[in-house]
C-alpha positions as CSV (number, residue, x, y, z in Angstrom):
1,M,101.5,164.9,149.1
2,H,105.1,164.0,148.7
3,I,105.8,162.1,145.5
4,A,108.8,159.8,145.2
5,E,111.6,161.3,143.3
6,R,111.8,158.2,141.4
7,I,108.4,159.0,139.6
8,S,110.0,162.0,137.9
9,R,111.9,159.4,135.8
10,L,108.8,157.5,134.3
11,G,107.9,158.1,130.8
12,T,104.8,157.4,129.1
13,E,103.2,156.3,125.8
14,T,102.3,159.0,123.6
15,A,99.7,156.9,121.8
16,F,97.2,157.1,124.6
17,E,97.6,161.0,125.2
18,V,97.0,161.6,121.4
19,L,93.9,159.1,121.7
20,V,92.5,161.7,124.4
21,R,92.7,164.1,122.4
22,A,91.2,162.6,119.1
23,R,88.3,161.5,121.4
24,A,88.3,165.1,122.5
25,L,87.8,166.5,119.0
26,E,85.1,163.8,118.4
27,A,83.3,164.9,121.3
28,Q,83.0,168.2,119.6
29,G,82.0,166.2,116.3
30,K,84.9,166.1,114.5
31,N,85.5,162.9,112.3
32,I,88.7,161.5,113.2
33,V,90.6,158.7,111.5
34,H,92.6,156.6,113.9
35,L,96.1,156.0,112.8
36,E,98.0,156.2,116.4
37,I,97.3,153.0,118.5
38,G,99.0,149.8,117.7
39,E,96.0,147.4,118.4
40,P,94.6,145.2,115.7
41,D,91.3,146.2,114.6
42,F,90.5,142.4,114.3
43,D,88.1,140.9,116.6
44,T,89.8,138.1,118.9
45,P,89.1,134.7,117.2
46,A,85.8,133.4,118.8
47,N,87.3,130.0,120.0
48,I,89.8,132.0,121.9
49,I,86.6,133.7,123.7
50,T,84.8,130.5,123.9
51,A,87.8,128.9,126.0
52,A,87.8,131.7,128.1
53,K,84.1,131.4,128.9
54,D,84.8,127.5,129.4
55,A,87.4,128.2,131.6
56,L,85.2,130.5,133.8
57,D,82.4,127.6,134.1
58,N,85.0,125.4,135.0
59,G,86.3,127.0,138.0
60,Y,89.3,129.0,136.6
61,T,88.8,131.7,138.8
62,H,91.2,131.4,141.4
63,Y,95.0,132.2,141.8
64,T,97.7,130.5,139.7
65,P,101.1,130.0,140.4
66,S,102.9,133.3,140.1
67,A,105.1,132.1,136.7
68,G,101.8,130.6,135.6
69,L,99.9,127.6,135.1
70,P,101.8,124.4,134.0
71,A,99.9,123.8,131.3
72,A,100.1,127.3,129.7
73,R,103.8,127.5,130.2
74,E,104.1,123.9,128.5
75,A,102.1,125.4,125.4
76,I,103.8,128.5,125.3
77,A,107.3,126.7,125.4
78,D,106.0,124.4,122.7
79,Y,105.1,127.5,120.7
80,I,108.1,129.4,120.7
81,N,110.1,126.0,119.9
82,K,107.9,125.7,116.9
83,T,107.8,129.1,115.8
84,R,111.6,129.7,116.0
85,G,112.6,126.5,114.4
86,Y,114.3,124.7,117.1
87,D,113.4,122.7,120.4
88,M,115.2,124.6,123.1
89,Y,112.6,125.8,125.7
90,N,110.9,124.3,128.3
91,A,108.2,125.3,130.8
92,N,110.5,125.8,133.6
93,E,112.0,128.9,131.7
94,I,108.6,130.5,130.9
95,I,106.8,133.4,132.9
96,I,103.4,134.3,132.2
97,T,102.5,138.1,133.0
98,P,99.5,140.6,132.3
99,G,100.9,141.8,129.2
100,G,104.3,142.3,127.6
101,K,105.3,145.2,129.5
102,P,106.2,143.2,132.9
103,I,108.7,141.3,131.1
104,M,110.3,144.4,130.2
105,F,110.3,145.8,133.8
106,Y,110.6,142.2,135.9
107,G,113.6,141.6,133.4
108,L,115.6,145.0,133.8
109,M,114.8,144.8,137.4
110,A,116.0,141.6,138.1
111,T,119.4,141.9,136.1
112,V,120.4,145.9,136.3
113,D,121.7,148.2,139.1
114,P,121.9,151.8,139.3
115,G,124.8,153.3,137.1
116,D,124.5,150.1,134.7
117,E,124.4,151.1,131.2
118,V,121.6,149.5,128.9
119,I,121.6,150.2,125.3
120,Y,118.3,150.3,123.5
121,P,116.9,151.4,119.9
122,N,116.2,155.0,119.1
123,P,113.6,155.5,117.6
124,G,112.1,152.8,119.7
125,F,109.3,151.8,122.0
126,P,109.4,154.4,124.7
127,I,108.9,152.4,127.9
128,Y,112.7,151.0,127.2
129,E,114.3,154.4,128.3
130,S,111.3,154.8,130.8
131,M,112.3,151.6,132.7
132,I,115.9,152.1,132.2
133,N,115.7,155.4,133.8
134,F,113.3,154.2,136.7
135,L,115.7,151.9,137.6
136,G,118.6,154.6,137.9
137,A,120.5,153.0,135.2
138,K,121.9,154.9,132.2
139,P,119.9,154.8,128.9
140,V,122.3,154.8,126.1
141,P,120.4,155.2,122.4
142,L,121.2,153.3,119.6
143,P,120.4,155.0,116.4
144,L,118.3,153.2,113.8
145,R,119.1,154.8,110.4
146,E,116.3,155.3,107.7
147,E,119.1,154.5,105.0
148,K,119.6,151.2,106.7
149,E,116.1,150.4,106.6
150,F,116.0,151.3,110.2
151,R,118.5,148.4,111.1
152,F,121.1,149.5,113.4
153,D,124.7,149.4,112.4
154,V,126.5,146.8,114.5
155,A,129.5,148.9,114.4
156,D,127.3,151.5,116.0
157,L,126.3,149.3,119.0
158,E,130.0,148.1,119.3
159,A,131.0,152.0,119.8
160,R,128.7,152.1,122.6
161,I,129.9,149.0,124.7
162,T,131.6,149.9,127.9
163,A,132.8,148.2,131.1
164,K,129.5,149.4,132.7
165,T,127.2,148.0,129.6
166,R,124.7,145.4,131.2
167,I,122.0,145.0,128.6
168,V,121.2,145.3,125.1
169,I,117.6,145.7,124.1
170,I,116.6,144.5,120.7
171,N,113.2,144.6,118.7
172,T,112.5,142.8,115.7
173,P,110.0,143.5,114.0
174,Q,110.4,146.9,115.1
175,N,108.2,149.3,117.0
176,P,107.9,152.1,115.4
177,T,109.6,151.4,112.1
178,G,108.5,148.3,111.0
179,G,112.3,147.3,110.5
180,I,113.6,143.6,110.9
181,L,117.0,142.9,111.9
182,T,118.4,140.6,109.4
183,D,120.5,137.0,110.2
184,D,123.7,138.3,109.9
185,D,122.6,141.4,112.0
186,L,121.4,138.9,115.0
187,R,124.8,136.8,114.4
188,Q,127.0,140.1,114.9
189,I,125.0,141.2,117.9
190,A,125.4,137.7,119.4
191,E,129.0,137.8,119.3
192,L,129.3,141.1,120.9
193,A,126.9,139.7,123.4
194,V,129.0,136.8,124.3
195,K,132.6,138.4,123.8
196,H,131.6,141.1,126.2
197,D,129.1,139.1,128.4
198,L,126.3,141.1,128.0
199,I,122.5,140.1,128.6
200,V,120.1,140.5,125.5
201,L,116.4,141.8,126.4
202,S,114.9,140.4,122.7
203,D,111.4,142.1,122.2
204,E,109.7,139.6,119.7
205,I,106.2,140.8,120.6
206,Y,105.4,141.4,116.7
207,S,107.3,138.1,115.7
208,Q,104.7,136.8,113.4
209,I,103.8,139.7,111.7
210,T,106.3,139.9,108.8
211,Y,106.0,140.2,105.0
212,D,107.8,139.6,101.8
213,G,109.1,136.5,102.4
214,F,110.9,137.3,105.4
215,K,110.7,135.0,108.4
216,H,111.3,136.0,112.1
217,D,114.5,135.0,113.4
218,T,115.4,135.2,116.7
219,I,118.7,135.8,118.3
220,T,118.3,132.7,121.1
221,R,119.2,130.2,118.2
222,Y,123.1,131.6,118.1
223,P,125.7,130.2,119.9
224,G,126.0,131.1,123.6
225,M,122.6,133.1,123.3
226,K,119.6,131.5,124.9
227,E,121.5,131.3,128.3
228,R,122.1,135.2,128.2
229,T,118.7,136.2,126.4
230,I,115.2,137.5,127.8
231,L,112.7,136.8,125.1
232,L,109.6,138.7,125.4
233,D,106.3,137.8,123.6
234,G,102.8,137.8,124.0
235,F,99.4,137.5,122.5
236,S,98.1,141.3,122.1
237,K,99.4,141.6,118.7
238,T,99.5,138.4,116.9
239,F,96.0,137.0,118.0
240,A,94.3,140.4,118.6
241,M,94.2,140.2,122.2
242,T,95.4,143.8,123.2
243,G,92.6,143.9,126.1
244,W,93.4,140.5,127.7
245,R,96.5,141.4,129.0
246,L,98.5,138.2,128.5
247,G,102.3,138.3,127.7
248,Y,105.2,135.8,128.3
249,G,109.0,135.8,128.8
250,A,111.3,132.8,128.0
251,M,114.3,132.9,130.0
252,P,117.4,131.2,131.6
253,E,115.6,129.2,134.6
254,D,117.8,131.3,137.3
255,I,116.3,134.4,135.9
256,A,112.8,133.0,135.6
257,K,112.5,132.5,139.4
258,V,113.6,136.1,140.1
259,V,110.9,137.3,137.6
260,A,108.3,134.8,139.1
261,K,109.3,136.4,142.5
262,L,109.3,139.9,141.4
263,Q,105.5,139.0,139.8
264,T,104.5,137.5,143.4
265,N,105.4,140.9,145.1
266,S,103.6,142.9,142.7
267,V,100.5,141.2,140.7
268,S,100.4,137.9,142.3
269,C,99.9,136.0,138.8
270,T,98.1,136.3,135.7
271,A,94.2,135.7,135.4
272,A,93.7,131.9,135.2
273,F,90.9,132.2,132.8
274,N,93.1,134.3,130.3
275,Q,95.8,131.6,130.4
276,M,93.5,129.2,129.4
277,A,92.7,131.1,126.7
278,G,96.1,131.7,126.1
279,I,96.6,127.8,125.4
280,E,93.6,128.0,122.6
281,A,95.3,130.9,121.0
282,L,98.4,128.6,120.6
283,S,96.9,126.0,119.3
284,D,96.5,124.4,115.7
285,R,92.8,125.5,115.5
286,T,93.7,129.4,115.7
287,L,97.2,129.6,114.0
288,P,95.7,129.8,110.3
289,R,93.8,132.8,111.3
290,V,96.8,134.9,112.2
291,G,98.3,134.0,108.5
292,E,94.8,136.0,107.4
293,F,95.3,138.8,109.9
294,V,98.9,139.2,108.4
295,E,98.0,138.8,104.5
296,E,95.4,141.9,105.5
297,F,98.0,143.7,107.0
298,R,100.2,143.4,103.9
299,R,97.5,144.5,101.7
300,R,97.1,147.9,104.4
301,R,101.0,148.3,104.1
302,D,101.2,148.3,100.3
303,I,98.1,150.9,100.2
304,I,99.8,153.2,102.8
305,V,102.9,153.2,101.7
306,A,102.0,154.3,97.9
307,G,99.7,156.6,99.4
308,L,102.1,158.6,101.6
309,N,104.7,158.5,98.6
310,S,102.4,159.8,96.5
311,I,102.1,163.2,98.6
312,P,104.7,165.7,97.7
313,G,107.1,166.3,100.9
314,I,106.7,162.7,102.5
315,R,108.7,159.9,101.7
316,C,108.0,156.4,103.0
317,H,110.1,153.2,103.5
318,S,107.9,149.8,103.1
319,P,108.4,148.1,106.3
320,K,108.9,144.5,106.7
321,G,107.2,143.4,109.7
322,A,104.7,145.0,112.6
323,F,101.9,147.2,111.3
324,Y,103.4,150.7,111.5
325,V,105.0,153.0,108.7
326,F,107.4,155.7,109.8
327,P,107.2,158.1,106.9
328,N,109.9,161.0,106.3
329,I,108.3,164.4,106.5
330,T,111.1,166.7,106.4
331,G,110.1,167.6,102.9
332,T,107.2,169.2,104.6
333,G,109.0,171.9,106.5
334,M,107.3,171.1,109.8
335,T,108.8,169.3,112.9
336,S,107.6,165.6,113.9
337,Q,105.3,167.4,116.7
338,Q,103.9,170.5,114.0
339,C,103.0,167.9,111.7
340,A,101.5,165.4,113.8
341,D,99.2,168.2,115.0
342,F,98.6,169.7,111.6
343,F,97.3,166.2,110.6
344,L,95.1,166.0,113.7
345,Y,93.9,169.1,113.5
346,E,93.9,170.3,109.9
347,A,93.3,166.8,108.2
348,G,91.4,164.6,111.0
349,V,94.0,162.0,111.1
350,A,95.6,160.9,114.2
351,C,99.3,159.6,114.3
352,L,102.4,160.2,116.6
353,N,105.3,162.4,116.5
354,G,108.4,160.3,115.7
355,A,110.4,161.9,118.5
356,T,108.5,160.7,121.0
357,F,109.8,157.5,119.9
358,G,113.4,159.1,120.7
359,A,115.9,162.1,119.4
360,H,116.4,160.1,116.2
361,G,112.8,159.8,115.4
362,E,112.7,163.8,114.7
363,G,111.7,164.2,111.3
364,F,109.2,161.4,111.0
365,I,105.7,160.2,111.9
366,R,104.4,156.8,113.0
367,F,101.0,155.8,111.5
368,S,99.6,152.4,112.5
369,Y,97.8,150.7,109.7
370,A,95.9,148.6,112.0
371,N,93.1,149.9,110.8
372,S,90.5,149.2,107.8
373,I,91.6,149.8,104.4
374,E,88.9,152.2,103.6
375,N,89.9,154.5,106.5
376,I,93.5,154.3,105.5
377,Q,92.7,155.5,102.1
378,E,90.8,158.4,103.5
379,A,93.2,159.4,105.9
380,I,95.9,159.6,102.7
381,R,93.1,161.8,101.0
382,R,92.7,163.9,103.9
383,I,96.6,164.4,104.3
384,S,97.2,165.1,100.6
385,V,94.5,167.9,100.5
386,A,95.7,169.6,104.0
387,L,99.1,169.6,102.9
388,A,98.2,171.1,99.4
389,S,95.9,174.0,100.7
390,R,98.6,174.8,103.7
């Protein structure tokens, strides 16, 4: 059967491919420590699950408006305003989607034409480049540098802006590095966006997972930016709801109408009972639990960073957000792919080749520390032993 040419332009998420390989090894009787998947190991808080069950019992089993239930959109607008420290968004500017990826896809589809240029972080979430290519636009990688704590240089950004640039994608806190853009970074990016009339897709899916006194800042609070920003967030990472597939975007109302239309033409709407669970997630009954999650992630971060830095050939920056470390493994003498394979097959530790996040990820490996302290310590032990006997 003929396959459309545009499908060849789609990429993938390597984490799921590595998971398949790791599961195959487990089927052979091998024990694997899973540090490849960016998924909290916590259970979804019980009150959220109860809210979903109650919603099912109360008839939330039907279609909703494509943009989402009005009450859920209102709750999300209030949550964004509260967590970002301003009163700016209303329900008409919110679109609820099955996970966060549709906001990337719909947002780019609504604003990018073939031949347009889209600047995106590299290393960065692989679906950015995949979606840009799929739409026939030109991906323009923006290097994230270890020496700058994986913040990009704003001068590098300005140098990449051309007359064809349509969108700049930013992600803070960042996957795969855990880097955070500072207030000054965001201010300068905002100034460039206004100067060159650019749209910003601001991926803030890890917005509530920050450490060491860092509080998430958003580019939408800078002059002229709310009118030109598509803000992406969701429930997966913050509330341990990855399998629920519940995300959202906040954007100018004219863009929101287009994105809602795209959703009408694709998945129709997000499940009604999931949206009711989302309202509960954003309530004051749940938010204290998020603080507990973040504190546990901080403890795990400190352990994995110290452990990796104790291993010859590896150096690891301490991330300020998300739940990933991105250690430099050039001292091992292996490429990123060789190192990831060595850790999986020789040490029994599943991780991701840094180059799968872009060319500037070569020389690095991504570990997710969304796993127990015991498993993280065991992974460090296994890696240390395997490298020492190599």
